[in-house]
N, C-alpha and C positions, 0 to 999 in steps of 0.2 A: 504494500500500500504506500503510495506517495505521501511523504510527510516532510515538514520543515521544522526547524528549531526556532522557537520564538521566546524572547527574553523580555520580561516586564517586571520592574521593581525588584530586580535581582533574582527572579524566578525563571527557570527554564522549563518548558513543557513541549510536548509533541502535538502538532496540529495536523490532522489528516485532511489535506486539502480536498481530496476527492470526495470524502464524506461531507465536508462542509458545502461543497458545490452541489452535491446530491440533495442535501437537506434544504438548501435555499431554493433549488429547482422545484422540489416538491411543495415547498411553502408558497412560492410565487405561482406555481401552477394552480394550487387550490384557491388562492386569492383571486386569480384572474377567472377561473372557472366559476366561482361563486358570484363574482361581480357580473359576469356574463349572464348567469341564470337569473339573478335578481333584476337586472335591467332588461332582460329578454333581448339582447343584442343580436343573437343568432350568429355569433362569430364562430368560425370554423375551428376545429380542434388543432389544426396545424398552426394557426396563428397564435392560439393560446400557448401551445408548446414552445413556439419561437419566442414569444414574449417572456415566458418563464426561463428559457435557456439564456437569453440575453441578461436577465436579472441575476441568474445564478453565476454566470461567468464574470460579471463585473463585481462580485463580492470581494475580489482580491484587493479592491481599493481600501478595504478596512484594515489591511496590514501595512499600508503606506502611512508614514507618520504625518498626516495632515493635521491642521488645527481643527478644533471642534467646529468652528464656524464654517470652514472650508468643507469639512466632511458633511455637515448638514446640507449645504447647497448641492453637493455632489449627489446626496441621496434624493433630494428633490428632483434634480435633473434626471437621475436614473429612473425614478418613478414615472416622470413625464415620458421618457423614452419608451418604457415598457408599455404604457397606455397607448401611445401612438402606434407602436408596432402591432399590438394586439387588436385594437379597435379602430385604428385609422383616425382620420380627422375629417369631419363633415362641416362643423362650425364650432364656434367657441363654446356655446352652451352644451353641445353634445360632448365635447372634450372635458369640460369642467365637471359635468355630472359623472362621467366615467372615472375621473381622477378622484372625486369626492368619495364615491362608493368604494373605490379601491382602498382608500385610506381608512374608511370606516371598518371594512372587513378586516384589514390589517390590524387595526387597534383591538378588535374583538379577539381574534385568534392569537395575536401577540400577547395580550393580557392573560389568556389562559396558560400560555407557555411560560410566561414569567412567574405566574403563581405556582405552577407545578415545580419549577426549578427552585423557587424559594422553599416550598414545602419539603422537597426531597434533599435540601441542603447541597445543591450542586454548586461547586466553586466556580467563580468566574473572574476573568480579568478583562475589564472593559466590557465589550459586547460579546465576547467569546466564552461560552459555557463549556465546561469539560468535566469528565469523571472517568474513573477506571471502568473499562468494559463498554458495553453498548449504552449510549446515553438514552435517557427516557425521551429526549427530543425526537429521536427517530421513530420510536414506537408511537409517540403521541401524534406526530405528523402523519404517519402512514395509516394509523387505525382510527384515532379519536377525532382529529380535526374535521374530517368530512361529516362526522356525526354531529359534532357541536355546531358547525355552521348550518347544517340542515335543520337542526332544532331551532337555531336562531332565526332562520328564514321563516319557518312555520310560525314561530312566536310573533315575529314582526307582522306576518300576514294576519294573524289572529288579532293583534293590537289594532291594526289598520281597520279590520272589519268592525271591531267593537267601537272604535272612535267614530266610524261613519254613522253610528246609531246615537251619538251624542248631539244634543240640540240645546241651544239657548232658548229659554222659554220666558215669556212675560205673561204673568197672570194679573188680570185687571179686576180689582175689587173697589167698588165705588169710584170707578174711572181712574184709579191710581194703579200704576204698574208695580208688580213685585217680580224681581228677577230671580229665576231658578235655573239650575243646571239639570236638564232632563235626559233621560235615557229611554229609547224606544224599545220596550220589552215585548217580545212576541207572546209572552205568557200572560200579559195583562190585556184581557178582552172584556173586562168587567163593564156591564151596562145595568143601569137602574131598571128593573123589570116594569116599573110603573110609568116613569116619565120617559124611558128609552134614552136617557142621556148617558153619554159615555163618561167613564170615571177615570181620572188620573189620580195618582197617589203621591203625597208629599209628607216629609217629616220636618219641614221648615218651621222653626220656632217662630219666625217672623210672621208667616202666614197664620199660624195658630193664634198668635196674639191679635192679629187683625180681625179674625172672624169669630173669636171666642163667644161673642155676645149675639151672633147672627143665628137665624133659624137654620136648622140642619135636617138632613135626611139620613135615615138608617137604611143602608143598602146591603142586602145579603150577598155573601160571597162564599165560595168553597175552595178549599185546598185539597191536596191528596189525602190528608189525614183528618181534616176537620172542616166545619162550616161555622160561620159567625156573621156578625153585622159590623159594618164599618161606617163611621160617622162622616158624612159628606156635606159639602157646602156648595151652593150654586155661585158661580162667579159671572161677571159681565161678559168676559171673553178671554181667550188666551191667544197669544201670538207666538208661533213657533217659527224660528228662523229657518228658511228654505222650504217650509211647508205652508206658511201663511196663517191667517186668522181662523180660529175655530170658536163657534158659539154653542150654547146649550151644553155646557160642560159642567160636570160635578168634580170637585176636588176632595178626595178622601184623605183623612188624617190617620197617620200611623206614627207611633212613638218608637217603633223599631228602627234600628240602623239599617239603611239600604245597603245591598250587597256590592254595589259598584262605588268605587272610590271617587270622591268629589261630586257625587250625584245626590241631589235632594228631591228629585221628582221622577216618578216612573210614569211614562206616557202610555196611553192606550193604543194598542196596535191598530185598532179600527180607524184611528185618525189618519193613518197612511192611505186609507182607501178613499178619503174624501177629496174632492176636486177643489 
């Protein structure tokens, strides 16, 4: 195996250049592949391999005694070169989005690697990690990094889907607006059986204080395990950003904590059907 001797702070160690090149090739390949999948660029496998190969061969600059500032700019230029080789250049926005996601994926995967190295007490000099025998870096790169990045991609997709169901809601009582953070819950299809008004649910203390002396309705509801009555108040109207104004709405009161963070209003799914 090809190796060189490297001395730093009086210490001498063996660095296996071929393994470092292989490690960085696999790292860059996974980063470019995941970036391509996330952005749906449709880049060919050959271009991804070529970009990863360029990135892995230029790793030798780390062993040249550059200043910290110079090394930083070289890394930026290297990442720009890799992105241009892999995805090409269509316009500035296209290029910047590719570069941004490449950095984001790099930070995620690099963070996991750094954490594992700290946990397993791998010794390092500068940016080079080493240990007797086969480093966990190689095992991690080959086996675990695709799994972690896939899990991250799915989690980001889930977060995006959940965020798409978040709405800014204005509830008008006596012609005065109260601002709530709403979530469109497909499980809430509660309708007052007598007035046929749709019911949204809130645990907002401000709303409770505003309507505490108003007339209310008791609306029956059922869950999987029980049935009960919920106290509801008629409001003038509600305004849901991106959906518009809805009238003939009841707002039910619950003192329970809502299961979605930052949410204090559960919208009725039937509101989506209204024009």
